[in-house]
C-alpha positions as CSV (number, residue, x, y, z in Angstrom):
1,M,-6.8,3.1,16.8
2,A,-6.9,-0.7,17.5
3,L,-3.3,-0.4,18.6
4,A,-4.1,2.4,21.0
5,H,-6.7,0.2,22.6
6,A,-4.2,-2.6,22.8
7,C,-1.7,-0.3,24.5
8,A,-4.3,0.9,26.9
9,A,-5.1,-2.7,27.8
10,G,-1.4,-3.4,28.3
11,L,-1.0,-0.4,30.6
12,A,-4.1,-1.4,32.5
13,R,-2.6,-4.8,33.2
14,A,0.7,-3.3,34.4
15,D,-0.8,-0.4,36.3
16,A,-3.9,-2.0,37.8
17,P,-4.4,-5.7,37.4
18,A,-8.0,-6.8,37.3
19,T,-9.6,-7.8,40.6
20,P,-10.6,-11.5,40.7
21,A,-14.3,-11.7,39.8
22,E,-15.2,-13.6,43.0
23,H,-14.0,-10.7,45.1
24,D,-15.9,-7.9,43.2
25,T,-18.4,-7.6,46.1
26,P,-17.0,-6.9,49.6
27,R,-17.5,-9.5,52.1
28,L,-17.6,-7.0,55.0
29,T,-20.6,-4.9,55.4
30,A,-20.3,-1.3,56.5
31,A,-22.0,-2.2,59.8
32,A,-19.4,-5.0,60.4
33,V,-16.5,-2.6,59.7
34,A,-18.1,0.0,62.0
35,A,-18.2,-2.5,64.8
36,M,-14.6,-3.6,64.4
37,P,-11.8,-2.0,66.5
38,R,-9.6,0.3,64.4
39,G,-6.5,-1.8,64.8
40,E,-8.3,-5.0,63.7
41,A,-9.9,-3.2,60.8
42,M,-6.5,-1.9,59.6
43,V,-4.9,-5.3,59.8
44,E,-7.8,-6.8,57.8
45,A,-7.6,-4.1,55.2
46,W,-3.9,-4.6,54.6
47,R,-4.4,-8.4,54.3
48,L,-7.1,-7.8,51.7
49,R,-4.9,-5.5,49.8
50,D,-2.1,-8.0,49.8
51,E,-4.6,-10.5,48.2
52,G,-5.5,-8.1,45.5
53,R,-9.0,-7.5,47.0
54,W,-8.8,-3.7,46.5
55,I,-12.6,-2.9,46.5
56,E,-12.9,-4.4,50.0
57,T,-9.7,-2.6,51.1
58,L,-11.2,0.7,49.8
59,A,-14.5,0.0,51.7
60,I,-12.7,-0.5,55.0
61,S,-10.6,2.6,54.6
62,E,-13.7,4.7,53.7
63,A,-15.5,3.4,56.7
64,L,-12.5,4.3,59.0
65,L,-12.3,7.8,57.5
66,A,-16.0,8.2,58.0
67,R,-15.4,7.4,61.7
68,D,-12.3,9.7,61.9
69,P,-11.5,12.0,58.9
70,G,-8.2,12.8,60.4
71,D,-7.0,9.1,60.4
72,G,-3.7,9.4,58.5
73,D,-3.3,5.6,58.1
74,A,-6.8,5.1,56.7
75,Y,-6.2,8.1,54.3
76,R,-3.0,6.6,53.1
77,L,-4.6,3.2,52.7
78,R,-7.5,4.7,50.7
79,T,-5.1,6.5,48.4
80,L,-3.1,3.3,47.7
81,A,-6.3,1.3,47.1
82,L,-7.5,3.8,44.6
83,S,-4.2,3.6,42.8
84,D,-4.4,-0.2,42.8
85,L,-7.9,0.0,41.2
86,G,-6.6,2.3,38.4
87,A,-8.0,5.6,39.7
88,S,-4.5,7.0,39.5
89,H,-5.5,10.6,39.0
90,R,-7.7,10.7,42.1
91,A,-5.0,8.9,44.1
92,W,-2.6,11.6,43.0
93,E,-5.0,14.4,44.0
94,L,-5.3,12.8,47.5
95,Y,-1.5,12.5,47.7
96,L,-1.1,16.2,46.9
97,A,-3.6,17.1,49.6
98,R,-1.5,15.4,52.3
99,P,2.0,14.5,50.9
100,Q,3.5,14.2,54.4
101,L,1.8,10.8,54.9
102,F,3.7,9.1,52.1
103,E,7.3,7.9,51.8
104,P,9.3,9.1,48.8
105,G,9.2,5.7,47.1
106,I,5.4,5.6,47.5
107,A,5.1,9.1,46.1
108,R,7.2,8.2,43.1
109,R,5.0,5.2,42.5
110,L,1.8,7.3,42.7
111,E,3.1,9.9,40.3
112,A,4.3,7.1,37.9
113,D,0.8,5.5,38.1
114,R,-0.8,8.9,37.3
115,V,1.5,9.3,34.2
116,A,0.8,5.8,33.1
117,R,-3.0,6.4,33.3
118,M,-2.5,9.7,31.4
119,I,-0.8,7.6,28.6
120,V,-3.8,5.2,28.6
121,W,-6.2,8.1,28.2
122,G,-4.0,9.7,25.5
123,G,-4.3,6.5,23.4
124,L,-8.0,6.2,23.5
125,H,-10.4,7.6,20.9
126,P,-10.3,11.4,20.9
127,E,-13.2,13.9,20.9
128,S,-11.9,15.2,17.6
129,P,-9.0,14.4,15.2
130,A,-7.7,18.0,15.8
131,T,-7.2,17.2,19.6
132,R,-6.3,13.5,19.3
133,L,-2.7,14.0,20.5
134,D,-3.3,16.7,23.1
135,E,-3.7,14.4,26.0
136,M,-0.8,12.2,24.9
137,K,1.4,15.3,24.6
138,A,0.5,16.3,28.1
139,A,1.2,12.8,29.3
140,H,4.6,12.8,27.7
141,A,5.4,16.2,29.2
142,A,4.4,14.9,32.6
143,L,6.5,11.8,32.2
144,T,9.5,13.8,31.0
145,A,9.2,16.2,34.0
146,L,9.0,13.3,36.5
147,N,12.0,11.5,34.9
148,A,14.0,14.7,35.1
149,R,13.3,15.0,38.9
150,L,14.5,11.4,39.6
151,A,18.1,11.1,40.7
152,P,19.9,8.2,39.1
153,T,20.1,6.1,42.2
154,D,19.3,2.5,43.0
155,E,16.1,3.5,44.7
156,T,14.8,5.1,41.6
157,A,16.0,2.5,39.1
158,T,12.8,0.6,39.0
159,T,10.7,3.7,38.6
160,R,12.9,5.1,35.8
161,E,12.8,1.8,34.0
162,R,9.0,1.7,34.2
163,L,8.8,5.3,32.9
164,A,11.1,4.5,30.0
165,N,8.8,1.6,29.1
166,D,5.7,3.7,29.4
167,E,7.3,6.3,27.3
168,L,7.5,3.9,24.4
169,I,3.7,3.8,24.3
170,A,3.5,7.6,24.3
171,L,6.2,7.9,21.6
172,N,4.4,5.3,19.5
173,T,1.1,7.3,19.7
174,L,2.9,10.5,19.0
175,G,4.3,9.0,15.8
176,R,7.9,9.2,16.9
177,H,8.6,5.7,15.6
178,E,12.4,6.2,15.1
179,A,12.8,7.0,18.8
180,V,11.0,3.8,19.7
181,S,13.0,1.8,17.3
182,A,16.3,3.3,18.6
183,R,15.3,2.3,22.2
184,Y,14.4,-1.2,21.1
185,R,17.8,-1.6,19.4
186,R,19.7,-0.3,22.4
187,V,17.9,-2.6,24.8
188,T,18.3,-5.7,22.7
189,A,22.0,-4.9,21.9
190,E,22.6,-4.8,25.7
191,G,20.9,-8.2,26.0
192,G,17.8,-6.8,27.8
193,T,14.1,-7.4,27.1
194,L,11.1,-5.2,27.2
195,P,7.9,-6.0,29.1
196,A,5.1,-7.6,27.1
197,Y,2.7,-4.8,27.7
198,V,4.7,-2.5,25.5
199,G,5.3,-5.1,22.8
200,G,2.4,-4.0,20.6
201,A,3.6,-0.3,20.6
202,V,7.2,-1.4,19.9
203,G,6.1,-3.7,17.1
204,D,3.9,-1.0,15.5
205,S,6.7,1.6,15.6
206,L,9.2,-0.8,14.1
207,L,6.7,-1.5,11.3
208,S,6.0,2.2,10.8
209,A,9.8,2.8,10.7
210,R,10.0,0.1,8.1
211,N,12.0,-2.4,10.1
212,P,9.8,-5.5,9.7
213,E,12.5,-8.0,10.6
214,L,13.1,-6.3,14.0
215,A,9.3,-6.1,14.4
216,V,9.1,-9.9,14.0
217,N,11.7,-10.3,16.7
218,A,9.9,-7.9,19.1
219,L,6.4,-9.3,18.5
220,E,7.5,-13.0,18.8
221,A,9.2,-12.1,22.1
222,T,6.0,-10.4,23.3
223,L,3.9,-13.4,22.4
224,A,6.3,-15.8,24.1
225,A,5.9,-13.7,27.3
226,D,2.2,-13.1,26.9
227,P,0.5,-15.6,24.5
228,D,-2.8,-13.8,25.0
229,A,-1.5,-10.5,23.5
230,H,-4.0,-10.4,20.6
231,Q,-2.9,-7.1,19.0
232,A,0.7,-8.2,19.0
233,R,-0.4,-11.4,17.1
234,V,-2.2,-9.3,14.5
235,L,0.8,-7.0,14.1
236,L,3.0,-10.1,13.8
237,V,1.0,-11.1,10.7
238,Y,1.8,-7.8,9.1
239,A,5.4,-8.0,10.1
240,Y,5.7,-11.4,8.4
241,V,4.1,-10.0,5.2
242,E,6.4,-7.0,5.2
243,S,9.3,-9.3,5.7
244,E,8.0,-11.3,2.6
245,R,7.3,-14.3,4.8
246,F,3.8,-15.1,3.5
247,D,3.8,-18.7,4.5
248,D,4.4,-17.7,8.2
249,A,1.7,-15.0,7.9
250,Y,-0.9,-17.5,6.6
251,A,0.1,-20.1,9.2
252,L,-0.4,-17.6,12.0
253,L,-3.7,-16.4,10.5
254,D,-5.0,-20.0,10.2
255,S,-4.3,-20.6,13.9
256,M,-5.9,-17.3,14.9
257,Q,-9.1,-18.1,12.9
258,A,-9.2,-21.7,14.1
259,S,-9.0,-20.6,17.8
260,Q,-11.8,-18.0,17.5
261,S,-15.4,-18.5,16.5
262,P,-17.1,-15.6,14.8
263,W,-19.7,-15.4,17.6
264,L,-19.6,-15.9,21.3
265,S,-22.3,-16.9,23.7
266,R,-22.8,-17.4,27.4
267,A,-25.1,-19.8,29.2
268,G,-28.5,-18.2,29.6
269,A,-27.8,-15.4,27.2
270,R,-30.6,-14.4,24.8
271,Q,-28.3,-13.9,21.8
272,E,-24.8,-14.3,20.7
273,Y,-22.4,-11.4,20.5
274,A,-19.6,-10.6,18.2
275,N,-16.1,-11.9,18.8
276,W,-13.8,-9.0,17.9
277,R,-10.7,-11.1,17.9
278,R,-12.1,-13.2,15.1
279,Y,-13.1,-10.0,13.4
280,D,-9.5,-8.7,13.5
281,A,-8.3,-12.1,12.1
282,D,-10.8,-12.0,9.3
283,V,-10.1,-8.4,8.2
284,T,-6.3,-9.1,8.4
285,R,-6.7,-12.1,6.2
286,V,-8.5,-9.9,3.5
287,L,-5.6,-7.5,3.6
288,V,-2.9,-10.3,3.5
289,D,-4.7,-11.9,0.5
290,S,-4.7,-8.6,-1.3
291,F,-0.9,-8.2,-0.7
292,A,-0.4,-11.8,-1.9
293,H,-2.2,-11.2,-5.3
294,A,-5.1,-13.3,-4.2
295,L,-7.5,-10.5,-4.9
296,A,-10.5,-12.6,-5.9
297,D,-10.3,-14.4,-2.5
298,A,-9.9,-11.0,-0.7
299,Q,-12.9,-9.6,-2.5
300,R,-15.1,-12.6,-1.7
301,Q,-14.2,-12.5,2.0
302,A,-14.5,-8.7,2.3
303,E,-18.0,-8.7,0.6
304,A,-19.1,-11.5,3.0
305,L,-17.9,-9.4,6.0
306,V,-19.7,-6.3,4.7
307,G,-22.8,-8.4,4.3
308,V,-22.8,-9.0,8.1
309,G,-21.6,-5.5,9.2
310,A,-22.7,-3.0,6.5
311,M,-22.6,-0.2,9.0
312,N,-18.9,-0.9,9.9
313,A,-16.7,1.8,8.4
314,N,-13.6,-0.3,8.6
315,L,-15.2,-3.1,6.6
316,Q,-16.5,-0.7,3.9
317,Q,-13.0,0.9,3.7
318,T,-11.3,-2.6,3.5
319,L,-13.7,-3.6,0.6
320,G,-13.0,-0.3,-1.1
321,S,-9.3,-0.9,-1.0
322,V,-9.7,-4.4,-2.6
323,Y,-11.8,-2.9,-5.3
324,L,-9.1,-0.3,-6.1
325,Q,-6.5,-3.1,-6.3
326,R,-8.7,-4.9,-8.8
327,G,-8.8,-1.8,-11.0
328,W,-12.3,-0.7,-10.1
329,G,-11.8,2.9,-9.2
330,E,-15.5,4.0,-9.2
331,R,-16.6,1.1,-7.0
332,G,-13.6,1.7,-4.7
333,Q,-14.5,5.4,-4.4
334,E,-18.1,4.5,-3.5
335,R,-17.1,2.2,-0.7
336,H,-14.6,4.7,0.7
337,R,-17.2,7.5,0.6
338,V,-19.6,5.2,2.5
339,A,-16.9,4.5,5.1
340,R,-16.1,8.3,5.4
341,T,-19.8,8.9,6.0
342,L,-19.9,6.3,8.7
343,D,-16.8,7.5,10.4
344,P,-16.1,11.1,9.3
345,E,-13.0,11.6,11.5
346,A,-11.1,8.4,10.6
347,A,-8.0,8.7,8.4
348,A,-8.3,5.5,6.4
349,P,-11.5,6.2,4.5
350,R,-10.2,9.6,3.5
351,V,-6.9,8.2,2.3
352,G,-8.8,5.5,0.3
353,E,-11.1,8.1,-1.3
354,V,-8.1,10.3,-2.3
355,Q,-6.4,7.3,-3.8
356,A,-9.6,6.4,-5.7
357,L,-10.0,9.9,-7.1
358,L,-6.4,10.0,-8.3
359,D,-6.9,6.6,-10.0
360,L,-10.0,8.1,-11.7
361,D,-8.1,11.2,-12.8
362,R,-10.5,13.4,-10.7
363,T,-7.7,15.5,-9.4
364,A,-9.8,18.6,-8.7
365,Q,-12.1,16.6,-6.5
366,A,-9.2,15.0,-4.7
367,R,-7.5,18.3,-3.8
368,P,-9.9,19.5,-1.0
369,L,-10.2,16.0,0.4
370,L,-6.4,15.7,0.6
371,H,-6.2,19.2,2.2
372,E,-8.7,18.1,4.9
373,L,-6.9,14.8,5.4
374,M,-3.6,16.5,6.0
375,A,-5.1,19.1,8.3
376,L,-6.8,16.4,10.4
377,H,-4.1,13.7,10.3
378,P,-0.8,15.4,9.5
379,D,1.2,12.6,11.1
380,N,-0.7,9.6,9.8
381,L,1.7,7.4,7.7
382,H,-0.9,6.5,5.1
383,A,-2.0,10.1,4.8
384,R,1.6,11.1,4.2
385,R,2.0,8.5,1.5
386,A,-1.1,9.6,-0.2
387,H,0.3,13.1,-0.1
388,D,3.6,11.8,-1.6
389,R,1.7,10.3,-4.4
390,W,-0.1,13.6,-5.0
391,E,3.2,15.4,-5.2
392,R,4.6,12.9,-7.7
393,R,1.4,13.2,-9.8
394,Q,1.6,17.0,-9.7
395,G,5.3,17.2,-10.7
396,W,7.4,16.6,-13.7
397,Q,7.0,13.4,-15.7
398,V,9.9,12.0,-17.7
399,T,10.2,8.8,-19.8
400,Y,12.8,7.4,-22.1
401,D,12.2,4.4,-24.4
402,G,15.0,2.9,-26.4
403,A,15.1,-0.2,-28.6
404,W,17.9,-1.8,-30.8
405,G,17.6,-4.7,-33.1
406,R,19.8,-6.8,-35.5
407,N,18.3,-8.9,-38.2
408,T,20.0,-11.6,-40.4
409,N,18.2,-13.7,-43.0
410,E,18.7,-17.0,-44.7
411,D,18.8,-15.5,-48.2
412,A,22.0,-13.5,-48.7
413,T,20.6,-11.9,-51.8
414,A,17.8,-10.3,-49.9
415,A,20.5,-8.4,-47.8
416,G,17.8,-6.8,-45.7
417,G,15.8,-5.5,-48.6
418,A,12.6,-7.6,-47.8
419,S,12.5,-7.0,-44.1
420,P,10.6,-4.0,-42.9
421,L,13.2,-3.6,-40.2
422,G,16.4,-3.7,-42.2
423,T,19.6,-5.3,-41.0
424,R,19.9,-3.1,-38.0
425,D,17.4,-0.8,-36.5
426,A,17.0,1.5,-33.5
427,R,14.4,3.8,-31.9
428,H,14.8,6.4,-29.1
429,V,12.0,8.4,-27.6
430,L,12.4,11.0,-24.8
431,R,9.3,12.6,-23.4
432,L,8.9,15.4,-20.9
433,A,5.7,16.6,-19.3
434,S,5.4,19.7,-17.2
435,P,3.8,19.8,-13.7
436,L,0.1,19.6,-13.7
437,M,-1.7,22.9,-14.3
438,H,-5.2,23.6,-13.0
439,D,-5.5,19.9,-12.1
440,R,-5.9,19.1,-15.8
441,W,-3.3,20.4,-18.2
442,R,0.3,19.6,-19.0
443,L,2.7,21.0,-21.6
444,T,4.8,18.3,-23.2
445,A,8.0,18.1,-25.2
446,H,9.5,15.1,-27.0
447,A,12.5,14.1,-29.1
448,S,12.7,10.9,-31.1
449,Q,15.0,9.2,-33.6
450,A,14.3,6.1,-35.6
451,S,16.9,4.5,-37.8
452,A,17.3,1.4,-40.0
453,D,19.8,0.0,-42.5
454,F,18.5,-1.0,-45.9
455,L,20.9,-2.4,-48.5
456,G,23.8,-0.6,-46.9
457,E,21.9,2.7,-46.6
458,R,21.0,4.0,-43.2
459,V,17.7,5.8,-42.9
460,R,17.2,8.2,-40.0
461,H,14.1,10.0,-38.9
462,R,14.5,12.6,-36.2
463,L,11.7,14.6,-34.7
464,L,11.6,17.4,-32.1
465,G,8.2,18.4,-30.9
466,A,5.9,19.9,-28.3
467,G,2.3,19.5,-27.3
468,V,-0.4,19.7,-24.6
469,T,-2.4,17.1,-22.8
470,Y,-5.7,17.3,-20.9
471,V,-6.7,14.7,-18.3
472,N,-9.9,15.0,-16.3
473,D,-12.2,12.2,-15.1
474,R,-13.2,10.0,-18.0
475,L,-11.5,12.0,-20.8
476,Q,-7.8,12.0,-21.8
477,W,-6.8,14.1,-24.8
478,G,-3.6,15.3,-26.4
479,L,-2.3,17.4,-29.2
480,E,1.3,17.5,-30.5
481,A,3.4,18.7,-33.4
482,A,7.0,17.9,-34.4
483,T,9.4,19.0,-37.0
484,P,11.8,16.6,-38.7
485,G,15.5,16.9,-38.7
486,D,16.6,14.6,-41.4
487,D,17.0,14.4,-45.2
488,Y,14.2,11.9,-45.8
489,D,11.2,14.0,-44.8
490,D,10.5,17.7,-44.6
491,G,6.9,17.5,-43.5
492,T,5.7,18.5,-40.1
493,T,4.1,15.8,-38.0
494,V,0.8,16.8,-36.3
495,G,-1.1,14.3,-34.2
496,T,-4.1,14.2,-31.8
497,W,-5.3,11.4,-29.6
498,G,-8.1,10.8,-27.1
499,R,-9.3,8.2,-24.7
500,W,-12.6,7.8,-22.9
501,R,-13.3,5.6,-19.9
502,F,-16.8,4.2,-20.2
503,S,-16.6,2.4,-16.9
504,D,-14.2,0.7,-14.5
505,V,-13.7,-2.1,-17.0
506,L,-14.2,-0.6,-20.5
507,A,-12.3,2.2,-22.3
508,G,-11.8,3.3,-25.8
509,G,-9.3,5.5,-27.7
510,A,-8.6,6.9,-31.1
511,S,-5.7,8.8,-32.7
512,F,-4.8,10.5,-35.9
513,Y,-1.4,11.5,-37.1
514,R,-0.5,13.4,-40.2
515,N,3.0,12.3,-41.3
516,D,2.9,9.4,-38.8
517,P,6.2,9.0,-36.9
518,Y,5.7,5.2,-36.8
519,A,5.1,4.7,-40.5
520,S,7.5,2.4,-42.4
521,L,11.1,3.6,-42.6
522,Q,11.4,1.6,-45.8
523,A,8.7,3.9,-47.3
524,R,10.4,7.0,-45.9
525,R,13.7,5.9,-47.6
526,A,11.7,6.2,-50.9
527,G,10.5,9.6,-49.9
528,I,7.0,8.3,-49.1
529,T,5.2,9.3,-45.9
530,G,1.8,8.3,-44.5
531,D,-1.0,9.5,-42.4
532,A,-2.4,7.1,-39.8
533,A,-5.7,6.7,-38.0
534,R,-6.2,4.2,-35.1
535,I,-9.0,3.1,-32.9
536,R,-8.7,0.8,-29.9
537,V,-11.0,-0.7,-27.3
538,D,-9.8,-2.1,-23.9
539,Y,-11.8,-4.4,-21.8
540,T,-10.3,-5.1,-18.3
541,P,-12.8,-6.9,-16.1
542,N,-10.2,-7.3,-13.3
543,E,-6.5,-7.3,-12.6
544,S,-6.2,-10.9,-14.0
545,T,-7.8,-10.4,-17.4
546,S,-7.5,-8.0,-20.2
547,L,-8.8,-7.9,-23.8
548,Q,-7.9,-5.4,-26.5
549,A,-9.1,-4.8,-30.1
550,G,-8.1,-2.3,-32.6
551,L,-8.3,-1.0,-36.1
552,E,-5.6,0.9,-38.0
553,Q,-5.3,2.6,-41.4
554,I,-2.2,4.2,-42.9
555,R,-2.6,6.3,-46.0
556,Y,0.7,6.5,-47.8
557,E,1.5,9.2,-50.3
558,D,1.9,6.7,-53.1
559,G,-1.9,5.9,-52.9
560,N,-1.4,2.7,-50.8
561,R,-3.9,2.1,-48.1
562,R,-2.6,-0.2,-45.4
563,E,-5.4,-1.5,-43.1
564,A,-5.2,-3.8,-40.2
565,V,-7.4,-5.3,-37.5
566,S,-6.0,-6.8,-34.3
567,A,-7.2,-8.4,-31.0
568,S,-5.2,-9.6,-28.0
569,F,-5.7,-11.0,-24.6
570,D,-3.8,-11.5,-21.4
571,Q,-5.1,-14.0,-18.7
572,R,-3.6,-14.8,-15.3
573,L,-3.3,-18.5,-14.7
574,L,-1.5,-18.6,-11.3
575,S,-1.1,-16.0,-8.6
576,R,1.3,-16.4,-5.7
577,P,2.9,-13.8,-3.4
578,H,6.1,-13.8,-5.5
579,V,5.2,-15.5,-8.8
580,L,2.6,-14.7,-11.4
581,L,2.0,-16.9,-14.5
582,N,0.0,-15.5,-17.4
583,T,-1.1,-16.8,-20.8
584,F,-1.3,-14.2,-23.7
585,G,-2.0,-14.1,-27.3
586,G,-3.3,-12.2,-30.2
587,L,-4.7,-12.2,-33.7
588,H,-3.7,-9.7,-36.4
589,A,-4.8,-9.4,-40.0
590,G,-3.8,-6.7,-42.6
591,R,-4.0,-5.8,-46.2
592,G,-2.4,-3.4,-48.6
593,S,-4.0,-1.8,-51.7
594,R,-0.8,-1.8,-53.9
595,D,1.4,-4.7,-54.9
596,D,4.2,-2.6,-56.3
597,A,5.1,-0.5,-53.2
598,P,8.9,-0.1,-52.7
599,Y,8.5,-1.3,-49.1
600,F,7.2,-4.4,-47.3
601,N,3.5,-4.3,-48.0
602,P,1.8,-7.7,-48.1
603,S,-1.4,-7.7,-50.1
604,R,-2.9,-9.8,-47.2
605,D,-1.3,-11.3,-44.1
606,T,-2.4,-12.7,-40.8
607,S,-0.7,-13.8,-37.6
608,L,-1.7,-15.8,-34.6
609,E,0.3,-15.8,-31.4
610,L,-0.1,-17.8,-28.2
611,G,2.3,-17.8,-25.3
612,L,3.1,-17.9,-21.6
613,R,4.8,-15.3,-19.3
614,A,6.3,-16.0,-15.9
615,D,6.8,-13.0,-13.6
616,Q,8.8,-13.4,-10.4
617,I,9.4,-10.8,-7.7
618,V,13.0,-11.7,-6.7
619,W,13.4,-8.9,-4.1
620,R,11.0,-6.4,-2.6
621,R,11.3,-3.8,0.1
622,Y,8.1,-1.7,0.2
623,E,8.1,0.5,-2.9
624,R,11.4,-0.8,-4.1
625,H,11.7,-4.1,-5.9
626,F,13.5,-6.2,-8.5
627,R,11.5,-8.6,-10.7
628,H,12.2,-10.5,-13.8
629,R,10.0,-11.9,-16.5
630,L,10.3,-14.6,-19.2
631,A,7.8,-14.7,-22.0
632,V,7.7,-17.5,-24.6
633,S,5.3,-17.6,-27.5
634,A,4.7,-19.3,-30.8
635,V,3.5,-17.3,-33.9
636,N,1.9,-18.6,-37.0
637,Y,2.4,-16.0,-39.8
638,R,0.6,-16.3,-43.2
639,Q,1.4,-14.0,-46.1
640,E,-0.5,-14.1,-49.3
641,G,1.6,-15.6,-52.1
642,F,4.2,-17.1,-49.6
643,G,2.2,-19.5,-47.4
644,A,2.3,-19.9,-43.7
645,A,5.2,-20.5,-41.2
646,W,5.6,-20.9,-37.5
647,Y,8.3,-19.1,-35.6
648,P,9.2,-18.7,-31.9
649,Q,9.5,-15.5,-29.8
650,V,11.4,-15.3,-26.5
651,R,11.8,-12.3,-24.3
652,Y,13.5,-11.9,-21.0
653,E,13.5,-8.7,-19.0
654,H,14.4,-7.1,-15.7
655,E,12.5,-4.4,-13.8
656,W,14.1,-2.3,-11.1
657,Q,12.1,0.1,-9.0
658,W,14.3,2.1,-6.6
659,A,11.5,4.4,-5.3
660,A,7.9,5.1,-6.0
661,G,7.6,6.5,-9.5
662,R,11.2,5.8,-10.4
663,Q,11.7,2.7,-12.5
664,L,14.2,1.1,-14.9
665,G,13.5,-1.8,-17.2
666,Y,15.4,-3.5,-19.9
667,G,15.1,-6.7,-21.8
668,I,16.4,-8.9,-24.6
669,S,14.4,-10.8,-27.2
670,Y,14.9,-13.3,-29.9
671,S,12.5,-14.3,-32.7
672,R,12.6,-15.9,-36.2
673,P,10.0,-14.0,-38.3
674,V,9.4,-14.6,-42.0
675,Y,9.0,-11.8,-44.6
676,D,8.2,-12.5,-48.2
677,G,9.1,-16.2,-47.5
678,V,12.6,-15.4,-46.2
679,R,13.2,-16.3,-42.5
680,E,15.2,-14.0,-40.3
681,D,16.9,-14.2,-37.0
682,R,16.1,-11.1,-34.9
683,V,17.9,-10.2,-31.7
684,G,16.6,-7.1,-29.9
685,F,17.4,-5.1,-26.8
686,D,15.2,-2.5,-25.2
687,L,15.5,0.0,-22.3
688,R,12.9,2.1,-20.5
689,V,13.4,4.7,-17.7
690,A,10.4,6.4,-16.0
691,W,10.4,9.2,-13.5
692,G,7.2,10.5,-12.1
693,E,3.8,8.8,-11.9
């Protein structure tokens, strides 16, 4: 809506420039005009109009018409003065009453003024969302009709050009952004320029049509022609961000904030009043910080702004968006709900609340809100994107995970016998989930194969299974079963898992599998299977920090009880728009109850890992991106009876996202682990494909 106000201001400047303040009060009194001869009064009125003193011009014409209602010249002058003052609709009514008094060129100008004023009205705040485009549609229809009546002659060229420029504002409000973008491309290709008063509308449409580089060009040209075009300056910040030019965006924001104080005052005023230009700059900075991964700064600024303007719906919605980006779904939903209460007809709070409910897995609650949102704001870009996310979430979900490894060791006699991974290993898992049913349920199917080479023998474990999942609010739960398709196991795998979200930052989960599909392939080679139980707790105070702790027990058929405890952390060290640097690490301790198991089963072992991970966004275009990561860590592994050893781990990976919900990732890794005192060289490759949300 801010853009609509900016467009209205731009049209007002083009259609009816402001009268100088010193001339707001007519110098001539009604008595003085009444005493003047008609001819002298008309000369004075035209002189005042030429000086832009339209109120005085109007006063003289009204006085002359009071003297003689049939005075055609005074009637004509009054009509033109009303048009000059911005009362274009009234001027058009007067023209229609006596059209014979006006030349064709003047008539065209009056009608163009009326259409321009209709466009201004069409861009202002509507009585209700359901009727918000009605006036703009009527304005566009009137503009189209007028343009169709104009013959393509030199006399009408100026009017036709003006109508074409005014139409850009109408098309922008109507959401026809591609049409605005096409006109801008055509004009610039021909070496032309557009007037500054349409620059905000053009820039907004170019951004909406996802042409940020063109938006930068258009908005920079607008500011060169009109340095005071505030809304164009705000839009330029977003154009820089969407062009990945964060340094330019911050430089422009700094200048905007430095030039505007938060509060304004006038001599003699009893109190200060808000500076809305500084407000726009402050809110824009919050959003830019959130795009640039500076979410702690964004939160701090947004909370400070809400502290001043708690009843401002836009500030509440902005803070809610920051909370969602920090991973705090419940806090985000609360702020968006407050914003919707303060401004029930606005689109942004509804969009934010729908997004929060989806993050919280409250799909049934999101459904009616989304329906209302699309009914009230069917053309809103953010509403359509929320709807697109809904569709992805409701639809099919497909993932594939594959991993391959090769292991060589320093002891040729071991020949892969000591390693739990063998000389070569691979694992493939394909999972398919049905569309969401009743906002909670999905049917699932999966196929997997794990293989490893031990002493020249290849062990394969194939599973084909199906299941069901339930997701609603705090609870996630699943049940699945799978049958084997290999010679090493004829037992059916049955598993169940559950997860409970205690709060925005704390969640816990547990699982139990009979004939665990992830149990040792070495044990399976010996005909030994195992049942597994696992418990895990996740603490994620914000997007920069995460902590996990877990317990695991595997009960093998040979009586062995393999138990382990683990803890890990991941902490952001550096956040930049295109680079993230994290430190990570973990501690693991395990024990086995048998020393004579025919598979790798340390009686006691521990490992300690500490590393760094660099993540760079190489290229990004809205939902699409390419990023790569490099992780390097050092691990100290201690095994009872074999002592301790340090070894390195290195992993490099690529991530491609070619659309929202469609992602491809792959990576290569190298490490030198030690098993039973024998050091290995391990090279691995993995691949992941995800389709859905």
